[in-house]
PDB file of N, H, CA, C and O in Angstrom:
ATOM      1  N   UNK A   1    -124.713   5.982  77.935  1.00  0.00           N
ATOM      2  CA  UNK A   1    -124.928   7.689  77.952  1.00  0.00           C
ATOM      3  C   UNK A   1    -123.276   8.451  78.108  1.00  0.00           C
ATOM      4  O   UNK A   1    -122.154   7.949  78.041  1.00  0.00           O
ATOM      5  N   UNK A   2    -123.748   9.891  78.343  1.00  0.00           N
ATOM      6  H   UNK A   2    -124.660  10.298  78.398  1.00  0.00           H
ATOM      7  CA  UNK A   2    -122.388  10.389  78.692  1.00  0.00           C
ATOM      8  C   UNK A   2    -122.809  12.106  78.109  1.00  0.00           C
ATOM      9  O   UNK A   2    -123.656  12.429  77.276  1.00  0.00           O
ATOM     10  N   UNK A   3    -121.854  12.989  78.915  1.00  0.00           N
ATOM     11  H   UNK A   3    -121.166  12.727  79.592  1.00  0.00           H
ATOM     12  CA  UNK A   3    -121.866  14.183  79.171  1.00  0.00           C
ATOM     13  C   UNK A   3    -122.021  14.947  77.457  1.00  0.00           C
ATOM     14  O   UNK A   3    -122.080  14.241  76.451  1.00  0.00           O
ATOM     15  N   UNK A   4    -122.053  16.004  77.428  1.00  0.00           N
ATOM     16  H   UNK A   4    -122.005  16.578  78.246  1.00  0.00           H
ATOM     17  CA  UNK A   4    -122.099  16.344  76.178  1.00  0.00           C
ATOM     18  C   UNK A   4    -121.085  16.953  75.533  1.00  0.00           C
ATOM     19  O   UNK A   4    -120.271  17.781  75.941  1.00  0.00           O
ATOM     20  N   UNK A   5    -121.225  16.462  74.509  1.00  0.00           N
ATOM     21  H   UNK A   5    -121.887  15.790  74.178  1.00  0.00           H
ATOM     22  CA  UNK A   5    -120.197  16.546  73.348  1.00  0.00           C
ATOM     23  C   UNK A   5    -120.575  17.404  72.159  1.00  0.00           C
ATOM     24  O   UNK A   5    -120.026  17.231  71.071  1.00  0.00           O
ATOM     25  N   UNK A   6    -121.355  18.179  72.317  1.00  0.00           N
ATOM     26  H   UNK A   6    -121.802  18.320  73.200  1.00  0.00           H
ATOM     27  CA  UNK A   6    -121.846  19.092  71.071  1.00  0.00           C
ATOM     28  C   UNK A   6    -121.513  20.447  71.906  1.00  0.00           C
ATOM     29  O   UNK A   6    -120.882  21.114  71.086  1.00  0.00           O
ATOM     30  N   UNK A   7    -121.596  21.132  72.988  1.00  0.00           N
ATOM     31  H   UNK A   7    -122.109  20.590  73.653  1.00  0.00           H
ATOM     32  CA  UNK A   7    -121.100  22.160  73.542  1.00  0.00           C
ATOM     33  C   UNK A   7    -120.234  22.995  72.979  1.00  0.00           C
ATOM     34  O   UNK A   7    -119.459  22.238  72.393  1.00  0.00           O
ATOM     35  N   UNK A   8    -119.806  24.337  72.751  1.00  0.00           N
ATOM     36  H   UNK A   8    -120.436  24.951  73.226  1.00  0.00           H
ATOM     37  CA  UNK A   8    -119.128  24.821  72.493  1.00  0.00           C
ATOM     38  C   UNK A   8    -117.621  25.154  72.908  1.00  0.00           C
ATOM     39  O   UNK A   8    -117.493  25.502  74.082  1.00  0.00           O
ATOM     40  N   UNK A   9    -116.334  25.099  72.051  1.00  0.00           N
ATOM     41  H   UNK A   9    -116.438  24.817  71.097  1.00  0.00           H
ATOM     42  CA  UNK A   9    -115.503  25.421  73.297  1.00  0.00           C
ATOM     43  C   UNK A   9    -115.145  26.647  73.580  1.00  0.00           C
ATOM     44  O   UNK A   9    -115.293  27.445  72.655  1.00  0.00           O
ATOM     45  N   UNK A  10    -114.671  27.101  74.676  1.00  0.00           N
ATOM     46  H   UNK A  10    -114.550  26.452  75.428  1.00  0.00           H
ATOM     47  CA  UNK A  10    -114.740  28.441  75.223  1.00  0.00           C
ATOM     48  C   UNK A  10    -114.038  29.679  73.896  1.00  0.00           C
ATOM     49  O   UNK A  10    -113.306  29.189  73.036  1.00  0.00           O
ATOM     50  N   UNK A  11    -114.254  30.798  73.861  1.00  0.00           N
ATOM     51  H   UNK A  11    -114.849  31.196  74.559  1.00  0.00           H
ATOM     52  CA  UNK A  11    -113.701  31.604  73.053  1.00  0.00           C
ATOM     53  C   UNK A  11    -112.685  32.294  73.356  1.00  0.00           C
ATOM     54  O   UNK A  11    -111.925  32.803  72.531  1.00  0.00           O
ATOM     55  N   UNK A  12    -112.596  32.361  74.438  1.00  0.00           N
ATOM     56  H   UNK A  12    -113.214  31.948  75.107  1.00  0.00           H
ATOM     57  CA  UNK A  12    -111.889  33.012  74.879  1.00  0.00           C
ATOM     58  C   UNK A  12    -111.057  32.864  76.389  1.00  0.00           C
ATOM     59  O   UNK A  12    -112.028  32.286  76.878  1.00  0.00           O
ATOM     60  N   UNK A  13    -109.960  32.903  77.671  1.00  0.00           N
ATOM     61  H   UNK A  13    -109.171  33.372  77.274  1.00  0.00           H
ATOM     62  CA  UNK A  13    -110.071  32.908  78.660  1.00  0.00           C
ATOM     63  C   UNK A  13    -108.637  31.737  78.372  1.00  0.00           C
ATOM     64  O   UNK A  13    -107.725  31.733  77.546  1.00  0.00           O
ATOM     65  N   UNK A  14    -108.946  30.992  79.301  1.00  0.00           N
ATOM     66  H   UNK A  14    -109.687  30.995  79.972  1.00  0.00           H
ATOM     67  CA  UNK A  14    -107.641  30.226  79.542  1.00  0.00           C
ATOM     68  C   UNK A  14    -108.082  29.049  78.168  1.00  0.00           C
ATOM     69  O   UNK A  14    -109.282  28.859  77.966  1.00  0.00           O
ATOM     70  N   UNK A  15    -107.219  28.444  77.444  1.00  0.00           N
ATOM     71  H   UNK A  15    -106.245  28.598  77.608  1.00  0.00           H
ATOM     72  CA  UNK A  15    -107.150  27.371  76.375  1.00  0.00           C
ATOM     73  C   UNK A  15    -107.358  26.141  76.939  1.00  0.00           C
ATOM     74  O   UNK A  15    -106.443  25.322  76.848  1.00  0.00           O
ATOM     75  N   UNK A  16    -108.437  25.819  77.542  1.00  0.00           N
ATOM     76  H   UNK A  16    -109.180  26.484  77.617  1.00  0.00           H
ATOM     77  CA  UNK A  16    -109.158  24.416  78.390  1.00  0.00           C
ATOM     78  C   UNK A  16    -110.089  24.076  77.629  1.00  0.00           C
ATOM     79  O   UNK A  16    -110.464  24.886  76.781  1.00  0.00           O
ATOM     80  N   UNK A  17    -110.439  23.351  77.686  1.00  0.00           N
ATOM     81  H   UNK A  17    -110.134  22.693  78.375  1.00  0.00           H
ATOM     82  CA  UNK A  17    -111.921  22.779  76.661  1.00  0.00           C
ATOM     83  C   UNK A  17    -112.993  22.855  77.914  1.00  0.00           C
ATOM     84  O   UNK A  17    -112.819  23.241  79.070  1.00  0.00           O
ATOM     85  N   UNK A  18    -114.175  22.337  77.245  1.00  0.00           N
ATOM     86  H   UNK A  18    -114.316  22.023  76.306  1.00  0.00           H
ATOM     87  CA  UNK A  18    -115.406  22.205  78.795  1.00  0.00           C
ATOM     88  C   UNK A  18    -115.251  20.822  79.415  1.00  0.00           C
ATOM     89  O   UNK A  18    -115.862  20.580  80.456  1.00  0.00           O
ATOM     90  N   UNK A  19    -114.616  20.065  78.951  1.00  0.00           N
ATOM     91  H   UNK A  19    -114.119  20.262  78.105  1.00  0.00           H
ATOM     92  CA  UNK A  19    -114.018  18.756  79.629  1.00  0.00           C
ATOM     93  C   UNK A  19    -113.734  18.691  81.067  1.00  0.00           C
ATOM     94  O   UNK A  19    -113.916  17.720  81.801  1.00  0.00           O
ATOM     95  N   UNK A  20    -113.101  20.242  81.489  1.00  0.00           N
ATOM     96  H   UNK A  20    -112.953  21.031  80.893  1.00  0.00           H
ATOM     97  CA  UNK A  20    -112.959  20.418  82.633  1.00  0.00           C
ATOM     98  C   UNK A  20    -113.958  20.964  83.041  1.00  0.00           C
ATOM     99  O   UNK A  20    -113.576  22.134  83.051  1.00  0.00           O
ATOM    100  N   UNK A  21    -115.368  20.983  83.526  1.00  0.00           N
ATOM    101  H   UNK A  21    -115.679  20.032  83.518  1.00  0.00           H
ATOM    102  CA  UNK A  21    -116.296  21.483  84.047  1.00  0.00           C
ATOM    103  C   UNK A  21    -116.516  20.525  84.494  1.00  0.00           C
ATOM    104  O   UNK A  21    -115.942  19.526  84.060  1.00  0.00           O
ATOM    105  N   UNK A  22    -117.786  20.397  85.944  1.00  0.00           N
ATOM    106  H   UNK A  22    -118.252  21.208  86.297  1.00  0.00           H
ATOM    107  CA  UNK A  22    -118.799  19.516  85.524  1.00  0.00           C
ATOM    108  C   UNK A  22    -119.885  19.180  85.024  1.00  0.00           C
ATOM    109  O   UNK A  22    -120.417  20.018  84.296  1.00  0.00           O
ATOM    110  N   UNK A  23    -120.519  17.988  85.213  1.00  0.00           N
ATOM    111  H   UNK A  23    -120.087  17.308  85.804  1.00  0.00           H
ATOM    112  CA  UNK A  23    -121.393  18.230  84.002  1.00  0.00           C
ATOM    113  C   UNK A  23    -122.770  17.537  84.755  1.00  0.00           C
ATOM    114  O   UNK A  23    -122.775  17.679  85.977  1.00  0.00           O
ATOM    115  N   UNK A  24    -123.849  16.860  84.211  1.00  0.00           N
ATOM    116  H   UNK A  24    -123.845  16.745  83.218  1.00  0.00           H
ATOM    117  CA  UNK A  24    -124.878  16.709  84.425  1.00  0.00           C
ATOM    118  C   UNK A  24    -125.202  15.549  83.465  1.00  0.00           C
ATOM    119  O   UNK A  24    -124.924  15.615  82.267  1.00  0.00           O
ATOM    120  N   UNK A  25    -125.677  14.702  83.914  1.00  0.00           N
ATOM    121  H   UNK A  25    -125.903  14.648  84.886  1.00  0.00           H
ATOM    122  CA  UNK A  25    -125.085  12.864  83.129  1.00  0.00           C
ATOM    123  C   UNK A  25    -127.098  13.067  82.650  1.00  0.00           C
ATOM    124  O   UNK A  25    -127.953  13.069  83.535  1.00  0.00           O
ATOM    125  N   UNK A  26    -127.370  13.182  81.468  1.00  0.00           N
ATOM    126  H   UNK A  26    -126.676  13.180  80.749  1.00  0.00           H
ATOM    127  CA  UNK A  26    -128.647  13.133  80.646  1.00  0.00           C
ATOM    128  C   UNK A  26    -129.109  11.112  81.137  1.00  0.00           C
ATOM    129  O   UNK A  26    -128.371  10.181  81.459  1.00  0.00           O
ATOM    130  N   UNK A  27    -130.870  11.218  80.933  1.00  0.00           N
ATOM    131  H   UNK A  27    -131.469  11.974  80.672  1.00  0.00           H
ATOM    132  CA  UNK A  27    -131.277  10.249  81.360  1.00  0.00           C
ATOM    133  C   UNK A  27    -132.200  10.664  82.330  1.00  0.00           C
ATOM    134  O   UNK A  27    -133.315  10.213  82.066  1.00  0.00           O
ATOM    135  N   UNK A  28    -132.178  11.304  83.287  1.00  0.00           N
ATOM    136  H   UNK A  28    -131.273  11.670  83.501  1.00  0.00           H
ATOM    137  CA  UNK A  28    -132.878  11.476  84.599  1.00  0.00           C
ATOM    138  C   UNK A  28    -134.678  11.317  84.494  1.00  0.00           C
ATOM    139  O   UNK A  28    -135.129  10.821  83.461  1.00  0.00           O
ATOM    140  N   UNK A  29    -135.482  11.685  85.413  1.00  0.00           N
ATOM    141  H   UNK A  29    -135.116  12.088  86.252  1.00  0.00           H
ATOM    142  CA  UNK A  29    -134.938  11.781  87.050  1.00  0.00           C
ATOM    143  C   UNK A  29    -134.536   9.769  87.858  1.00  0.00           C
ATOM    144  O   UNK A  29    -135.183   8.745  87.636  1.00  0.00           O
ATOM    145  N   UNK A  30    -133.303   9.940  88.731  1.00  0.00           N
ATOM    146  H   UNK A  30    -132.778  10.772  88.912  1.00  0.00           H
ATOM    147  CA  UNK A  30    -132.872  11.362  89.010  1.00  0.00           C
ATOM    148  C   UNK A  30    -132.163  11.830  88.454  1.00  0.00           C
ATOM    149  O   UNK A  30    -132.193  11.213  87.389  1.00  0.00           O
ATOM    150  N   UNK A  31    -130.927  13.110  88.324  1.00  0.00           N
ATOM    151  H   UNK A  31    -130.903  13.611  89.189  1.00  0.00           H
ATOM    152  CA  UNK A  31    -130.302  13.107  87.358  1.00  0.00           C
ATOM    153  C   UNK A  31    -129.037  13.543  88.482  1.00  0.00           C
ATOM    154  O   UNK A  31    -128.916  14.016  89.611  1.00  0.00           O
ATOM    155  N   UNK A  32    -128.227  13.054  87.383  1.00  0.00           N
ATOM    156  H   UNK A  32    -128.325  12.670  86.465  1.00  0.00           H
ATOM    157  CA  UNK A  32    -126.418  12.828  88.116  1.00  0.00           C
ATOM    158  C   UNK A  32    -125.259  13.553  87.777  1.00  0.00           C
ATOM    159  O   UNK A  32    -124.573  13.512  86.755  1.00  0.00           O
ATOM    160  N   UNK A  33    -125.133  14.373  89.034  1.00  0.00           N
ATOM    161  H   UNK A  33    -125.690  14.406  89.864  1.00  0.00           H
ATOM    162  CA  UNK A  33    -124.020  15.152  88.595  1.00  0.00           C
ATOM    163  C   UNK A  33    -122.719  14.699  88.886  1.00  0.00           C
ATOM    164  O   UNK A  33    -122.466  13.800  89.687  1.00  0.00           O
ATOM    165  N   UNK A  34    -121.595  15.567  87.982  1.00  0.00           N
ATOM    166  H   UNK A  34    -121.800  16.297  87.330  1.00  0.00           H
ATOM    167  CA  UNK A  34    -120.504  14.444  87.972  1.00  0.00           C
ATOM    168  C   UNK A  34    -119.702  15.582  87.782  1.00  0.00           C
ATOM    169  O   UNK A  34    -119.884  16.393  86.874  1.00  0.00           O
ATOM    170  N   UNK A  35    -118.414  15.684  89.017  1.00  0.00           N
ATOM    171  H   UNK A  35    -118.266  15.026  89.755  1.00  0.00           H
ATOM    172  CA  UNK A  35    -116.701  16.149  88.596  1.00  0.00           C
ATOM    173  C   UNK A  35    -116.270  15.877  86.994  1.00  0.00           C
ATOM    174  O   UNK A  35    -116.638  14.980  86.236  1.00  0.00           O
ATOM    175  N   UNK A  36    -115.523  16.785  86.814  1.00  0.00           N
ATOM    176  H   UNK A  36    -115.224  17.514  87.429  1.00  0.00           H
ATOM    177  CA  UNK A  36    -115.152  16.594  85.478  1.00  0.00           C
ATOM    178  C   UNK A  36    -114.203  15.105  85.436  1.00  0.00           C
ATOM    179  O   UNK A  36    -113.504  14.560  86.290  1.00  0.00           O
ATOM    180  N   UNK A  37    -114.556  14.746  83.990  1.00  0.00           N
ATOM    181  H   UNK A  37    -115.124  15.189  83.296  1.00  0.00           H
ATOM    182  CA  UNK A  37    -113.484  12.910  83.747  1.00  0.00           C
ATOM    183  C   UNK A  37    -114.839  12.279  84.509  1.00  0.00           C
ATOM    184  O   UNK A  37    -114.498  11.137  84.200  1.00  0.00           O
ATOM    185  N   UNK A  38    -115.916  12.089  85.143  1.00  0.00           N
ATOM    186  H   UNK A  38    -116.193  13.016  85.395  1.00  0.00           H
ATOM    187  CA  UNK A  38    -116.356  11.018  86.069  1.00  0.00           C
ATOM    188  C   UNK A  38    -115.480  10.944  87.881  1.00  0.00           C
ATOM    189  O   UNK A  38    -115.592  10.188  88.846  1.00  0.00           O
ATOM    190  N   UNK A  39    -114.792  11.959  87.628  1.00  0.00           N
ATOM    191  H   UNK A  39    -114.701  12.573  86.844  1.00  0.00           H
ATOM    192  CA  UNK A  39    -113.611  11.612  89.302  1.00  0.00           C
ATOM    193  C   UNK A  39    -114.513  11.357  90.325  1.00  0.00           C
ATOM    194  O   UNK A  39    -114.180  10.421  91.053  1.00  0.00           O
ATOM    195  N   UNK A  40    -115.957  12.126  90.700  1.00  0.00           N
ATOM    196  H   UNK A  40    -116.227  12.886  90.109  1.00  0.00           H
ATOM    197  CA  UNK A  40    -116.647  11.996  91.755  1.00  0.00           C
ATOM    198  C   UNK A  40    -118.152  12.501  91.162  1.00  0.00           C
ATOM    199  O   UNK A  40    -118.228  13.307  90.235  1.00  0.00           O
ATOM    200  N   UNK A  41    -119.202  11.981  91.750  1.00  0.00           N
ATOM    201  H   UNK A  41    -119.140  11.325  92.503  1.00  0.00           H
ATOM    202  CA  UNK A  41    -120.539  11.779  91.396  1.00  0.00           C
ATOM    203  C   UNK A  41    -120.790  13.134  92.835  1.00  0.00           C
ATOM    204  O   UNK A  41    -120.638  12.805  94.011  1.00  0.00           O
ATOM    205  N   UNK A  42    -121.077  14.220  92.530  1.00  0.00           N
ATOM    206  H   UNK A  42    -121.200  14.487  91.575  1.00  0.00           H
ATOM    207  CA  UNK A  42    -121.045  14.964  93.077  1.00  0.00           C
ATOM    208  C   UNK A  42    -122.489  15.584  93.692  1.00  0.00           C
ATOM    209  O   UNK A  42    -122.480  16.637  94.329  1.00  0.00           O
ATOM    210  N   UNK A  43    -123.498  14.970  93.485  1.00  0.00           N
ATOM    211  H   UNK A  43    -123.505  14.115  92.967  1.00  0.00           H
ATOM    212  CA  UNK A  43    -124.928  15.036  93.439  1.00  0.00           C
ATOM    213  C   UNK A  43    -125.779  13.725  92.840  1.00  0.00           C
ATOM    214  O   UNK A  43    -125.524  13.231  91.742  1.00  0.00           O
ATOM    215  N   UNK A  44    -126.594  13.348  93.535  1.00  0.00           N
ATOM    216  H   UNK A  44    -126.800  13.750  94.428  1.00  0.00           H
ATOM    217  CA  UNK A  44    -127.936  12.719  92.316  1.00  0.00           C
ATOM    218  C   UNK A  44    -129.216  13.700  93.467  1.00  0.00           C
ATOM    219  O   UNK A  44    -129.337  13.836  94.685  1.00  0.00           O
ATOM    220  N   UNK A  45    -130.139  14.319  91.961  1.00  0.00           N
ATOM    221  H   UNK A  45    -130.040  14.209  90.972  1.00  0.00           H
ATOM    222  CA  UNK A  45    -131.020  15.337  92.543  1.00  0.00           C
ATOM    223  C   UNK A  45    -132.082  15.331  91.326  1.00  0.00           C
ATOM    224  O   UNK A  45    -131.594  15.489  90.207  1.00  0.00           O
ATOM    225  N   UNK A  46    -133.334  15.183  91.410  1.00  0.00           N
ATOM    226  H   UNK A  46    -133.731  15.054  92.319  1.00  0.00           H
ATOM    227  CA  UNK A  46    -134.859  14.888  90.935  1.00  0.00           C
ATOM    228  C   UNK A  46    -135.239  15.932  90.033  1.00  0.00           C
ATOM    229  O   UNK A  46    -135.970  15.810  89.050  1.00  0.00           O
ATOM    230  N   UNK A  47    -134.556  17.200  90.545  1.00  0.00           N
ATOM    231  H   UNK A  47    -133.962  17.300  91.343  1.00  0.00           H
ATOM    232  CA  UNK A  47    -134.572  17.857  88.611  1.00  0.00           C
ATOM    233  C   UNK A  47    -134.040  18.988  88.351  1.00  0.00           C
ATOM    234  O   UNK A  47    -133.576  19.829  89.121  1.00  0.00           O
ATOM    235  N   UNK A  48    -134.168  18.972  86.631  1.00  0.00           N
ATOM    236  H   UNK A  48    -134.545  18.289  86.005  1.00  0.00           H
ATOM    237  CA  UNK A  48    -132.821  19.801  85.902  1.00  0.00           C
ATOM    238  C   UNK A  48    -132.849  21.104  86.558  1.00  0.00           C
ATOM    239  O   UNK A  48    -131.764  21.572  86.212  1.00  0.00           O
ATOM    240  N   UNK A  49    -133.295  21.790  87.133  1.00  0.00           N
ATOM    241  H   UNK A  49    -134.176  21.410  87.414  1.00  0.00           H
ATOM    242  CA  UNK A  49    -133.426  23.088  88.026  1.00  0.00           C
ATOM    243  C   UNK A  49    -132.230  22.389  89.434  1.00  0.00           C
ATOM    244  O   UNK A  49    -131.523  23.345  89.756  1.00  0.00           O
ATOM    245  N   UNK A  50    -131.972  21.571  89.986  1.00  0.00           N
ATOM    246  H   UNK A  50    -132.546  20.795  89.724  1.00  0.00           H
ATOM    247  CA  UNK A  50    -131.261  21.086  91.121  1.00  0.00           C
ATOM    248  C   UNK A  50    -130.308  20.696  90.329  1.00  0.00           C
ATOM    249  O   UNK A  50    -129.289  21.314  90.639  1.00  0.00           O
ATOM    250  N   UNK A  51    -130.118  19.975  89.451  1.00  0.00           N
ATOM    251  H   UNK A  51    -130.946  19.473  89.199  1.00  0.00           H
ATOM    252  CA  UNK A  51    -128.797  19.572  88.886  1.00  0.00           C
ATOM    253  C   UNK A  51    -128.243  20.629  88.151  1.00  0.00           C
ATOM    254  O   UNK A  51    -127.164  20.264  87.685  1.00  0.00           O
ATOM    255  N   UNK A  52    -128.521  21.785  87.846  1.00  0.00           N
ATOM    256  H   UNK A  52    -129.397  22.081  88.225  1.00  0.00           H
ATOM    257  CA  UNK A  52    -127.604  22.483  87.348  1.00  0.00           C
ATOM    258  C   UNK A  52    -127.597  23.505  88.412  1.00  0.00           C
ATOM    259  O   UNK A  52    -126.738  24.356  88.183  1.00  0.00           O
ATOM    260  N   UNK A  53    -128.442  23.767  89.794  1.00  0.00           N
ATOM    261  H   UNK A  53    -129.140  23.075  89.980  1.00  0.00           H
ATOM    262  CA  UNK A  53    -127.592  24.485  90.734  1.00  0.00           C
ATOM    263  C   UNK A  53    -126.317  23.897  91.496  1.00  0.00           C
ATOM    264  O   UNK A  53    -125.442  24.503  92.115  1.00  0.00           O
ATOM    265  N   UNK A  54    -126.448  22.792  91.307  1.00  0.00           N
ATOM    266  H   UNK A  54    -127.158  22.299  90.804  1.00  0.00           H
ATOM    267  CA  UNK A  54    -125.046  21.664  91.477  1.00  0.00           C
ATOM    268  C   UNK A  54    -124.303  22.438  90.721  1.00  0.00           C
ATOM    269  O   UNK A  54    -123.813  23.506  91.087  1.00  0.00           O
ATOM    270  N   UNK A  55    -124.180  21.900  89.563  1.00  0.00           N
ATOM    271  H   UNK A  55    -124.578  21.032  89.266  1.00  0.00           H
ATOM    272  CA  UNK A  55    -122.887  22.474  88.914  1.00  0.00           C
ATOM    273  C   UNK A  55    -122.745  23.618  88.689  1.00  0.00           C
ATOM    274  O   UNK A  55    -121.639  24.075  88.400  1.00  0.00           O
ATOM    275  N   UNK A  56    -123.818  24.345  88.766  1.00  0.00           N
ATOM    276  H   UNK A  56    -124.717  23.974  89.001  1.00  0.00           H
ATOM    277  CA  UNK A  56    -122.896  26.070  89.311  1.00  0.00           C
ATOM    278  C   UNK A  56    -122.068  26.189  90.684  1.00  0.00           C
ATOM    279  O   UNK A  56    -121.245  27.050  90.997  1.00  0.00           O
ATOM    280  N   UNK A  57    -122.478  25.185  91.342  1.00  0.00           N
ATOM    281  H   UNK A  57    -123.146  24.486  91.088  1.00  0.00           H
ATOM    282  CA  UNK A  57    -121.945  25.546  93.194  1.00  0.00           C
ATOM    283  C   UNK A  57    -120.338  24.949  93.033  1.00  0.00           C
ATOM    284  O   UNK A  57    -119.408  25.490  93.630  1.00  0.00           O
ATOM    285  N   UNK A  58    -120.141  23.705  92.102  1.00  0.00           N
ATOM    286  H   UNK A  58    -120.897  23.265  91.617  1.00  0.00           H
ATOM    287  CA  UNK A  58    -119.365  23.523  91.663  1.00  0.00           C
ATOM    288  C   UNK A  58    -118.076  23.555  90.580  1.00  0.00           C
ATOM    289  O   UNK A  58    -117.147  22.755  90.476  1.00  0.00           O
ATOM    290  N   UNK A  59    -118.362  24.766  89.822  1.00  0.00           N
ATOM    291  H   UNK A  59    -119.117  25.416  89.907  1.00  0.00           H
ATOM    292  CA  UNK A  59    -117.328  25.372  88.550  1.00  0.00           C
ATOM    293  C   UNK A  59    -116.201  25.846  89.385  1.00  0.00           C
ATOM    294  O   UNK A  59    -116.362  26.257  90.534  1.00  0.00           O
ATOM    295  N   UNK A  60    -114.938  25.774  88.723  1.00  0.00           N
ATOM    296  H   UNK A  60    -114.807  25.441  87.789  1.00  0.00           H
ATOM    297  CA  UNK A  60    -113.952  26.463  89.043  1.00  0.00           C
ATOM    298  C   UNK A  60    -114.242  27.910  89.105  1.00  0.00           C
ATOM    299  O   UNK A  60    -115.108  28.493  88.453  1.00  0.00           O
ATOM    300  N   UNK A  61    -113.426  28.426  89.960  1.00  0.00           N
ATOM    301  H   UNK A  61    -112.722  27.952  90.490  1.00  0.00           H
ATOM    302  CA  UNK A  61    -113.501  29.723  90.731  1.00  0.00           C
ATOM    303  C   UNK A  61    -113.083  30.511  89.210  1.00  0.00           C
ATOM    304  O   UNK A  61    -113.894  31.420  89.030  1.00  0.00           O
ATOM    305  N   UNK A  62    -112.062  30.434  88.066  1.00  0.00           N
ATOM    306  H   UNK A  62    -111.403  29.696  88.212  1.00  0.00           H
ATOM    307  CA  UNK A  62    -112.132  31.245  87.430  1.00  0.00           C
ATOM    308  C   UNK A  62    -113.226  30.792  86.150  1.00  0.00           C
ATOM    309  O   UNK A  62    -112.612  30.706  85.087  1.00  0.00           O
ATOM    310  N   UNK A  63    -114.200  30.590  86.064  1.00  0.00           N
ATOM    311  H   UNK A  63    -114.700  30.661  86.928  1.00  0.00           H
ATOM    312  CA  UNK A  63    -115.439  30.718  85.071  1.00  0.00           C
ATOM    313  C   UNK A  63    -115.949  31.617  85.088  1.00  0.00           C
ATOM    314  O   UNK A  63    -116.508  32.013  86.111  1.00  0.00           O
ATOM    315  N   UNK A  64    -115.953  32.321  83.896  1.00  0.00           N
ATOM    316  H   UNK A  64    -115.499  32.000  83.065  1.00  0.00           H
ATOM    317  CA  UNK A  64    -116.884  33.340  83.781  1.00  0.00           C
ATOM    318  C   UNK A  64    -118.223  33.081  83.222  1.00  0.00           C
ATOM    319  O   UNK A  64    -118.237  32.653  82.068  1.00  0.00           O
ATOM    320  N   UNK A  65    -119.719  33.316  84.016  1.00  0.00           N
ATOM    321  H   UNK A  65    -119.707  33.663  84.954  1.00  0.00           H
ATOM    322  CA  UNK A  65    -120.988  32.925  83.406  1.00  0.00           C
ATOM    323  C   UNK A  65    -121.256  34.195  82.592  1.00  0.00           C
ATOM    324  O   UNK A  65    -120.833  35.184  83.191  1.00  0.00           O
ATOM    325  N   UNK A  66    -121.722  34.428  81.627  1.00  0.00           N
ATOM    326  H   UNK A  66    -122.066  33.625  81.140  1.00  0.00           H
ATOM    327  CA  UNK A  66    -122.622  35.047  80.947  1.00  0.00           C
ATOM    328  C   UNK A  66    -124.122  34.790  80.497  1.00  0.00           C
ATOM    329  O   UNK A  66    -124.461  33.655  80.160  1.00  0.00           O
ATOM    330  N   UNK A  67    -124.978  35.799  80.494  1.00  0.00           N
ATOM    331  H   UNK A  67    -124.702  36.721  80.768  1.00  0.00           H
ATOM    332  CA  UNK A  67    -126.139  35.551  80.213  1.00  0.00           C
ATOM    333  C   UNK A  67    -126.216  34.595  78.982  1.00  0.00           C
ATOM    334  O   UNK A  67    -125.394  34.754  78.079  1.00  0.00           O
ATOM    335  N   UNK A  68    -127.325  33.434  78.877  1.00  0.00           N
ATOM    336  H   UNK A  68    -127.993  33.305  79.610  1.00  0.00           H
ATOM    337  CA  UNK A  68    -127.052  32.053  77.353  1.00  0.00           C
ATOM    338  C   UNK A  68    -126.146  32.506  76.875  1.00  0.00           C
ATOM    339  O   UNK A  68    -126.276  33.179  75.852  1.00  0.00           O
ATOM    340  N   UNK A  69    -124.569  32.233  77.610  1.00  0.00           N
ATOM    341  H   UNK A  69    -124.462  31.687  78.440  1.00  0.00           H
ATOM    342  CA  UNK A  69    -123.704  31.507  77.003  1.00  0.00           C
ATOM    343  C   UNK A  69    -123.185  30.277  77.901  1.00  0.00           C
ATOM    344  O   UNK A  69    -123.265  30.201  79.127  1.00  0.00           O
ATOM    345  N   UNK A  70    -122.634  29.326  77.015  1.00  0.00           N
ATOM    346  H   UNK A  70    -122.569  29.388  76.019  1.00  0.00           H
ATOM    347  CA  UNK A  70    -121.812  28.249  77.330  1.00  0.00           C
ATOM    348  C   UNK A  70    -120.819  29.006  79.011  1.00  0.00           C
ATOM    349  O   UNK A  70    -120.492  30.180  78.837  1.00  0.00           O
ATOM    350  N   UNK A  71    -120.496  28.541  80.115  1.00  0.00           N
ATOM    351  H   UNK A  71    -120.762  27.587  80.256  1.00  0.00           H
ATOM    352  CA  UNK A  71    -119.569  28.553  81.132  1.00  0.00           C
ATOM    353  C   UNK A  71    -118.346  28.491  80.245  1.00  0.00           C
ATOM    354  O   UNK A  71    -118.239  27.571  79.435  1.00  0.00           O
ATOM    355  N   UNK A  72    -117.414  29.431  80.359  1.00  0.00           N
ATOM    356  H   UNK A  72    -117.501  30.179  81.017  1.00  0.00           H
ATOM    357  CA  UNK A  72    -115.900  29.855  79.891  1.00  0.00           C
ATOM    358  C   UNK A  72    -115.254  29.578  81.347  1.00  0.00           C
ATOM    359  O   UNK A  72    -115.751  29.331  82.446  1.00  0.00           O
ATOM    360  N   UNK A  73    -113.697  29.752  80.796  1.00  0.00           N
ATOM    361  H   UNK A  73    -113.293  29.952  79.903  1.00  0.00           H
ATOM    362  CA  UNK A  73    -112.631  29.948  81.729  1.00  0.00           C
ATOM    363  C   UNK A  73    -112.246  31.367  81.413  1.00  0.00           C
ATOM    364  O   UNK A  73    -112.135  31.890  80.304  1.00  0.00           O
ATOM    365  N   UNK A  74    -112.094  31.797  82.397  1.00  0.00           N
ATOM    366  H   UNK A  74    -112.184  31.373  83.298  1.00  0.00           H
ATOM    367  CA  UNK A  74    -111.796  33.502  82.450  1.00  0.00           C
ATOM    368  C   UNK A  74    -110.323  33.166  82.927  1.00  0.00           C
ATOM    369  O   UNK A  74    -109.801  32.173  83.432  1.00  0.00           O
ATOM    370  N   UNK A  75    -109.753  34.777  82.444  1.00  0.00           N
ATOM    371  H   UNK A  75    -110.177  35.584  82.033  1.00  0.00           H
ATOM    372  CA  UNK A  75    -108.254  34.756  82.059  1.00  0.00           C
ATOM    373  C   UNK A  75    -108.469  35.142  84.040  1.00  0.00           C
ATOM    374  O   UNK A  75    -107.476  35.319  84.746  1.00  0.00           O
TER     375      UNK A  75
END
């Protein structure tokens, strides 16, 4: 098991990849949410929606979220 390996790289902003972002380890429930590089277990939750909310709460402050897109790091 691992994190997303098919996510698109950021199209604008800082030249950093999605490996700098928290992620959901698939295979749940429960769903484990980790910080980048498996540095810390941020939480273990019961639903995909709770896991997504946990990821969003732990995004770096310079991440730009646009509807329907993969999060990208802003300028």
